[in-house]
PDB file of N, CA, C, O and CB in Angstrom:
ATOM      1  N   MET A   1      11.412 207.939 146.189  1.00  0.00           N
ATOM      2  CA  MET A   1      11.079 208.006 147.596  1.00  0.00           C
ATOM      3  C   MET A   1      12.168 207.386 148.465  1.00  0.00           C
ATOM      4  O   MET A   1      12.300 207.750 149.634  1.00  0.00           O
ATOM      5  CB  MET A   1       9.759 207.318 147.847  1.00  0.00           C
ATOM      6  N   LYS A   2      12.941 206.468 147.921  1.00  0.00           N
ATOM      7  CA  LYS A   2      14.041 205.884 148.694  1.00  0.00           C
ATOM      8  C   LYS A   2      15.050 206.959 149.070  1.00  0.00           C
ATOM      9  O   LYS A   2      15.641 206.922 150.149  1.00  0.00           O
ATOM     10  CB  LYS A   2      14.732 204.757 147.898  1.00  0.00           C
ATOM     11  N   LEU A   3      15.239 207.920 148.165  1.00  0.00           N
ATOM     12  CA  LEU A   3      16.170 209.008 148.454  1.00  0.00           C
ATOM     13  C   LEU A   3      15.737 209.785 149.690  1.00  0.00           C
ATOM     14  O   LEU A   3      16.555 210.047 150.572  1.00  0.00           O
ATOM     15  CB  LEU A   3      16.280 209.950 147.255  1.00  0.00           C
ATOM     16  N   MET A   4      14.469 210.154 149.764  1.00  0.00           N
ATOM     17  CA  MET A   4      13.969 210.916 150.910  1.00  0.00           C
ATOM     18  C   MET A   4      14.002 210.066 152.189  1.00  0.00           C
ATOM     19  O   MET A   4      14.289 210.579 153.271  1.00  0.00           O
ATOM     20  CB  MET A   4      12.532 211.414 150.637  1.00  0.00           C
ATOM     21  N   THR A   5      13.715 208.796 152.062  1.00  0.00           N
ATOM     22  CA  THR A   5      13.759 207.900 153.219  1.00  0.00           C
ATOM     23  C   THR A   5      15.181 207.811 153.762  1.00  0.00           C
ATOM     24  O   THR A   5      15.400 207.904 154.970  1.00  0.00           O
ATOM     25  CB  THR A   5      13.239 206.493 152.841  1.00  0.00           C
ATOM     26  N   ASP A   6      16.144 207.631 152.862  1.00  0.00           N
ATOM     27  CA  ASP A   6      17.548 207.571 153.293  1.00  0.00           C
ATOM     28  C   ASP A   6      18.014 208.911 153.862  1.00  0.00           C
ATOM     29  O   ASP A   6      18.785 208.952 154.821  1.00  0.00           O
ATOM     30  CB  ASP A   6      18.450 207.160 152.118  1.00  0.00           C
ATOM     31  N   LEU A   7      17.543 210.000 153.267  1.00  0.00           N
ATOM     32  CA  LEU A   7      17.990 211.323 153.688  1.00  0.00           C
ATOM     33  C   LEU A   7      17.558 211.640 155.111  1.00  0.00           C
ATOM     34  O   LEU A   7      18.332 212.213 155.877  1.00  0.00           O
ATOM     35  CB  LEU A   7      17.458 212.380 152.741  1.00  0.00           C
ATOM     36  N   PHE A   8      16.346 211.279 155.472  1.00  0.00           N
ATOM     37  CA  PHE A   8      15.818 211.677 156.768  1.00  0.00           C
ATOM     38  C   PHE A   8      15.795 210.563 157.813  1.00  0.00           C
ATOM     39  O   PHE A   8      15.359 210.790 158.941  1.00  0.00           O
ATOM     40  CB  PHE A   8      14.447 212.201 156.592  1.00  0.00           C
ATOM     41  N   SER A   9      16.257 209.361 157.455  1.00  0.00           N
ATOM     42  CA  SER A   9      16.196 208.277 158.435  1.00  0.00           C
ATOM     43  C   SER A   9      17.555 207.661 158.756  1.00  0.00           C
ATOM     44  O   SER A   9      17.660 206.838 159.665  1.00  0.00           O
ATOM     45  CB  SER A   9      15.279 207.207 157.937  1.00  0.00           C
ATOM     46  N   THR A  10      18.584 208.047 158.029  1.00  0.00           N
ATOM     47  CA  THR A  10      19.909 207.495 158.321  1.00  0.00           C
ATOM     48  C   THR A  10      20.788 208.570 158.955  1.00  0.00           C
ATOM     49  O   THR A  10      20.534 209.765 158.808  1.00  0.00           O
ATOM     50  CB  THR A  10      20.574 206.940 157.031  1.00  0.00           C
ATOM     51  N   ASP A  11      21.810 208.131 159.650  1.00  0.00           N
ATOM     52  CA  ASP A  11      22.690 209.095 160.312  1.00  0.00           C
ATOM     53  C   ASP A  11      23.460 209.940 159.305  1.00  0.00           C
ATOM     54  O   ASP A  11      23.640 211.137 159.529  1.00  0.00           O
ATOM     55  CB  ASP A  11      23.665 208.373 161.232  1.00  0.00           C
ATOM     56  N   TYR A  12      23.914 209.360 158.217  1.00  0.00           N
ATOM     57  CA  TYR A  12      24.649 210.144 157.219  1.00  0.00           C
ATOM     58  C   TYR A  12      23.720 211.068 156.449  1.00  0.00           C
ATOM     59  O   TYR A  12      24.145 212.135 156.004  1.00  0.00           O
ATOM     60  CB  TYR A  12      25.383 209.219 156.250  1.00  0.00           C
ATOM     61  N   GLY A  13      22.476 210.683 156.284  1.00  0.00           N
ATOM     62  CA  GLY A  13      21.503 211.564 155.635  1.00  0.00           C
ATOM     63  C   GLY A  13      21.180 212.770 156.494  1.00  0.00           C
ATOM     64  O   GLY A  13      21.118 213.894 155.997  1.00  0.00           O
ATOM     65  N   LEU A  14      20.975 212.541 157.780  1.00  0.00           N
ATOM     66  CA  LEU A  14      20.681 213.650 158.686  1.00  0.00           C
ATOM     67  C   LEU A  14      21.881 214.578 158.823  1.00  0.00           C
ATOM     68  O   LEU A  14      21.714 215.793 158.927  1.00  0.00           O
ATOM     69  CB  LEU A  14      20.266 213.120 160.062  1.00  0.00           C
ATOM     70  N   MET A  15      23.080 214.023 158.825  1.00  0.00           N
ATOM     71  CA  MET A  15      24.273 214.868 158.881  1.00  0.00           C
ATOM     72  C   MET A  15      24.405 215.698 157.600  1.00  0.00           C
ATOM     73  O   MET A  15      24.832 216.851 157.654  1.00  0.00           O
ATOM     74  CB  MET A  15      25.536 214.004 159.093  1.00  0.00           C
ATOM     75  N   SER A  16      24.049 215.129 156.469  1.00  0.00           N
ATOM     76  CA  SER A  16      24.074 215.885 155.215  1.00  0.00           C
ATOM     77  C   SER A  16      23.097 217.046 155.267  1.00  0.00           C
ATOM     78  O   SER A  16      23.432 218.153 154.844  1.00  0.00           O
ATOM     79  CB  SER A  16      23.746 214.972 154.027  1.00  0.00           C
ATOM     80  N   VAL A  17      21.895 216.815 155.777  1.00  0.00           N
ATOM     81  CA  VAL A  17      20.902 217.878 155.902  1.00  0.00           C
ATOM     82  C   VAL A  17      21.417 218.958 156.856  1.00  0.00           C
ATOM     83  O   VAL A  17      21.250 220.147 156.585  1.00  0.00           O
ATOM     84  CB  VAL A  17      19.548 217.309 156.401  1.00  0.00           C
ATOM     85  N   ALA A  18      22.031 218.565 157.953  1.00  0.00           N
ATOM     86  CA  ALA A  18      22.553 219.526 158.919  1.00  0.00           C
ATOM     87  C   ALA A  18      23.665 220.375 158.298  1.00  0.00           C
ATOM     88  O   ALA A  18      23.708 221.588 158.502  1.00  0.00           O
ATOM     89  CB  ALA A  18      23.073 218.799 160.167  1.00  0.00           C
ATOM     90  N   VAL A  19      24.548 219.748 157.553  1.00  0.00           N
ATOM     91  CA  VAL A  19      25.650 220.486 156.927  1.00  0.00           C
ATOM     92  C   VAL A  19      25.109 221.450 155.877  1.00  0.00           C
ATOM     93  O   VAL A  19      25.551 222.597 155.809  1.00  0.00           O
ATOM     94  CB  VAL A  19      26.669 219.512 156.288  1.00  0.00           C
ATOM     95  N   LEU A  20      24.173 221.009 155.070  1.00  0.00           N
ATOM     96  CA  LEU A  20      23.590 221.891 154.057  1.00  0.00           C
ATOM     97  C   LEU A  20      22.869 223.069 154.704  1.00  0.00           C
ATOM     98  O   LEU A  20      22.991 224.200 154.234  1.00  0.00           O
ATOM     99  CB  LEU A  20      22.620 221.109 153.162  1.00  0.00           C
ATOM    100  N   ALA A  21      22.127 222.820 155.768  1.00  0.00           N
ATOM    101  CA  ALA A  21      21.431 223.903 156.465  1.00  0.00           C
ATOM    102  C   ALA A  21      22.439 224.886 157.058  1.00  0.00           C
ATOM    103  O   ALA A  21      22.235 226.098 156.983  1.00  0.00           O
ATOM    104  CB  ALA A  21      20.516 223.337 157.575  1.00  0.00           C
ATOM    105  N   PHE A  22      23.517 224.380 157.642  1.00  0.00           N
ATOM    106  CA  PHE A  22      24.554 225.243 158.215  1.00  0.00           C
ATOM    107  C   PHE A  22      25.197 226.110 157.138  1.00  0.00           C
ATOM    108  O   PHE A  22      25.447 227.293 157.370  1.00  0.00           O
ATOM    109  CB  PHE A  22      25.626 224.400 158.921  1.00  0.00           C
ATOM    110  N   ILE A  23      25.464 225.548 155.980  1.00  0.00           N
ATOM    111  CA  ILE A  23      26.088 226.302 154.892  1.00  0.00           C
ATOM    112  C   ILE A  23      25.159 227.408 154.404  1.00  0.00           C
ATOM    113  O   ILE A  23      25.616 228.517 154.130  1.00  0.00           O
ATOM    114  CB  ILE A  23      26.458 225.366 153.727  1.00  0.00           C
ATOM    115  N   VAL A  24      23.868 227.127 154.291  1.00  0.00           N
ATOM    116  CA  VAL A  24      22.912 228.137 153.845  1.00  0.00           C
ATOM    117  C   VAL A  24      22.813 229.266 154.862  1.00  0.00           C
ATOM    118  O   VAL A  24      22.816 230.439 154.491  1.00  0.00           O
ATOM    119  CB  VAL A  24      21.530 227.508 153.611  1.00  0.00           C
ATOM    120  N   VAL A  25      22.727 228.919 156.135  1.00  0.00           N
ATOM    121  CA  VAL A  25      22.649 229.944 157.185  1.00  0.00           C
ATOM    122  C   VAL A  25      23.932 230.767 157.215  1.00  0.00           C
ATOM    123  O   VAL A  25      23.877 231.986 157.375  1.00  0.00           O
ATOM    124  CB  VAL A  25      22.395 229.295 158.568  1.00  0.00           C
ATOM    125  N   MET A  26      25.076 230.124 157.064  1.00  0.00           N
ATOM    126  CA  MET A  26      26.352 230.830 157.067  1.00  0.00           C
ATOM    127  C   MET A  26      26.448 231.785 155.869  1.00  0.00           C
ATOM    128  O   MET A  26      26.954 232.898 156.008  1.00  0.00           O
ATOM    129  CB  MET A  26      27.520 229.824 157.045  1.00  0.00           C
ATOM    130  N   ALA A  27      25.969 231.362 154.705  1.00  0.00           N
ATOM    131  CA  ALA A  27      26.000 232.219 153.519  1.00  0.00           C
ATOM    132  C   ALA A  27      25.108 233.451 153.715  1.00  0.00           C
ATOM    133  O   ALA A  27      25.488 234.555 153.325  1.00  0.00           O
ATOM    134  CB  ALA A  27      25.550 231.427 152.273  1.00  0.00           C
ATOM    135  N   ILE A  28      23.939 233.271 154.310  1.00  0.00           N
ATOM    136  CA  ILE A  28      23.047 234.403 154.570  1.00  0.00           C
ATOM    137  C   ILE A  28      23.697 235.357 155.571  1.00  0.00           C
ATOM    138  O   ILE A  28      23.650 236.573 155.385  1.00  0.00           O
ATOM    139  CB  ILE A  28      21.672 233.911 155.101  1.00  0.00           C
ATOM    140  N   TRP A  29      24.299 234.818 156.624  1.00  0.00           N
ATOM    141  CA  TRP A  29      24.930 235.657 157.636  1.00  0.00           C
ATOM    142  C   TRP A  29      26.097 236.442 157.047  1.00  0.00           C
ATOM    143  O   TRP A  29      26.226 237.639 157.301  1.00  0.00           O
ATOM    144  CB  TRP A  29      25.408 234.804 158.811  1.00  0.00           C
ATOM    145  N   PHE A  30      26.951 235.779 156.260  1.00  0.00           N
ATOM    146  CA  PHE A  30      28.081 236.473 155.652  1.00  0.00           C
ATOM    147  C   PHE A  30      27.605 237.547 154.682  1.00  0.00           C
ATOM    148  O   PHE A  30      28.191 238.628 154.626  1.00  0.00           O
ATOM    149  CB  PHE A  30      28.992 235.480 154.933  1.00  0.00           C
ATOM    150  N   GLY A  31      26.562 237.268 153.924  1.00  0.00           N
ATOM    151  CA  GLY A  31      26.025 238.278 153.008  1.00  0.00           C
ATOM    152  C   GLY A  31      25.547 239.509 153.749  1.00  0.00           C
ATOM    153  O   GLY A  31      25.840 240.632 153.339  1.00  0.00           O
ATOM    154  N   ALA A  32      24.812 239.313 154.840  1.00  0.00           N
ATOM    155  CA  ALA A  32      24.338 240.449 155.626  1.00  0.00           C
ATOM    156  C   ALA A  32      25.504 241.175 156.296  1.00  0.00           C
ATOM    157  O   ALA A  32      25.519 242.405 156.345  1.00  0.00           O
ATOM    158  CB  ALA A  32      23.328 239.982 156.683  1.00  0.00           C
ATOM    159  N   PHE A  33      26.470 240.432 156.807  1.00  0.00           N
ATOM    160  CA  PHE A  33      27.630 241.023 157.474  1.00  0.00           C
ATOM    161  C   PHE A  33      28.428 241.899 156.512  1.00  0.00           C
ATOM    162  O   PHE A  33      28.752 243.041 156.839  1.00  0.00           O
ATOM    163  CB  PHE A  33      28.530 239.926 158.056  1.00  0.00           C
ATOM    164  N   PHE A  34      28.750 241.371 155.322  1.00  0.00           N
ATOM    165  CA  PHE A  34      29.547 242.131 154.367  1.00  0.00           C
ATOM    166  C   PHE A  34      28.768 243.322 153.821  1.00  0.00           C
ATOM    167  O   PHE A  34      29.350 244.382 153.591  1.00  0.00           O
ATOM    168  CB  PHE A  34      30.000 241.232 153.221  1.00  0.00           C
ATOM    169  N   ARG A  35      27.462 243.168 153.609  1.00  0.00           N
ATOM    170  CA  ARG A  35      26.645 244.283 153.141  1.00  0.00           C
ATOM    171  C   ARG A  35      26.641 245.404 154.183  1.00  0.00           C
ATOM    172  O   ARG A  35      26.746 246.579 153.833  1.00  0.00           O
ATOM    173  CB  ARG A  35      25.201 243.813 152.843  1.00  0.00           C
ATOM    174  N   ARG A  36      26.519 245.039 155.460  1.00  0.00           N
ATOM    175  CA  ARG A  36      26.534 246.026 156.543  1.00  0.00           C
ATOM    176  C   ARG A  36      27.893 246.721 156.609  1.00  0.00           C
ATOM    177  O   ARG A  36      27.955 247.937 156.788  1.00  0.00           O
ATOM    178  CB  ARG A  36      26.209 245.354 157.897  1.00  0.00           C
ATOM    179  N   LYS A  37      28.981 245.963 156.466  1.00  0.00           N
ATOM    180  CA  LYS A  37      30.323 246.554 156.515  1.00  0.00           C
ATOM    181  C   LYS A  37      30.587 247.465 155.309  1.00  0.00           C
ATOM    182  O   LYS A  37      31.254 248.489 155.455  1.00  0.00           O
ATOM    183  CB  LYS A  37      31.382 245.448 156.573  1.00  0.00           C
ATOM    184  N   MET A  38      30.081 247.113 154.132  1.00  0.00           N
ATOM    185  CA  MET A  38      30.302 247.933 152.953  1.00  0.00           C
ATOM    186  C   MET A  38      29.533 249.251 153.043  1.00  0.00           C
ATOM    187  O   MET A  38      29.959 250.244 152.453  1.00  0.00           O
ATOM    188  CB  MET A  38      29.895 247.170 151.698  1.00  0.00           C
ATOM    189  N   ASN A  39      28.423 249.285 153.759  1.00  0.00           N
ATOM    190  CA  ASN A  39      27.620 250.500 153.871  1.00  0.00           C
ATOM    191  C   ASN A  39      28.110 251.427 154.965  1.00  0.00           C
ATOM    192  O   ASN A  39      27.611 252.547 155.070  1.00  0.00           O
ATOM    193  CB  ASN A  39      26.184 250.144 154.123  1.00  0.00           C
ATOM    194  N   GLU A  40      29.068 251.008 155.789  1.00  0.00           N
ATOM    195  CA  GLU A  40      29.616 251.875 156.827  1.00  0.00           C
ATOM    196  C   GLU A  40      30.525 252.938 156.201  1.00  0.00           C
ATOM    197  O   GLU A  40      31.109 252.739 155.136  1.00  0.00           O
ATOM    198  CB  GLU A  40      30.394 251.043 157.873  1.00  0.00           C
ATOM    199  N   ASN A  41      30.621 254.064 156.897  1.00  0.00           N
ATOM    200  CA  ASN A  41      31.549 255.107 156.452  1.00  0.00           C
ATOM    201  C   ASN A  41      32.979 254.702 156.821  1.00  0.00           C
ATOM    202  O   ASN A  41      33.212 253.986 157.795  1.00  0.00           O
ATOM    203  CB  ASN A  41      31.184 256.489 157.087  1.00  0.00           C
ATOM    204  N   ALA A  42      33.910 255.175 156.027  1.00  0.00           N
ATOM    205  CA  ALA A  42      35.305 254.822 156.253  1.00  0.00           C
ATOM    206  C   ALA A  42      35.918 255.460 157.437  1.00  0.00           C
ATOM    207  O   ALA A  42      37.094 255.232 157.722  1.00  0.00           O
ATOM    208  CB  ALA A  42      36.093 255.159 155.096  1.00  0.00           C
TER     209      ALA A  42
END
């Protein structure tokens, strides 16, 4: 439980959560973007 307390109550923990969330959102966006580009006609 100390891990979760540190993760959500400290500035470095919150920044870690923000960075991880940004990376996940960016990966989803890039996947959709490249899939859309690959399905376009040349």
